[in-house]
C-alpha positions, 0 to 999 in steps of 0.5 A, a space after each residue: 658667268 660665260 663672259 669670263 671664259 672669253 675675257 681670260 683667253 688671247 684673241 688668237 684663241 677666239 673666233 668672233 662673229 658668224 663668218 669666223 665661227 662658221 669657218 672654224 666649225 668647218 675646220 673642226 677647231 671649235 671647243 665651245 660656242 657662245 650664242 647671244 640670246 638677243 641675236 636673230 634666230 635666222 643668223 644663229 640657226 646654222 651655227 647652232 645646227 652645226 654645233 649639234 651635229 658635231 656635238 660641240 657645247 653651246 652656251 647662251 649668253 644674254 647680250 650681243 653687246 656684252 658678248 662683243 665686249 668680252 671678245 674685245 671688240 667695240 660692237 656686238 656679236 651674235 656668236 663667238 667660239 673658243 678654239 681648240 689648240 
């Protein structure tokens, strides 16, 4: 599943959370975005919109908690991104 993609990369290659992901999107450094299905739409909507505008693929995952764990943090996160090199 999608979580494996995050577990198999180094921390340097991941943007975790809304702020880091938004910053990476502005700099055109994102290759793939993960959005947790249980996150509030008002929080994830701007990221989703940016991805659509920039033609960046989005993978919806089921849980903020599991997404956070896959990123190597102990709290949940609404969005994360794999960065391009």
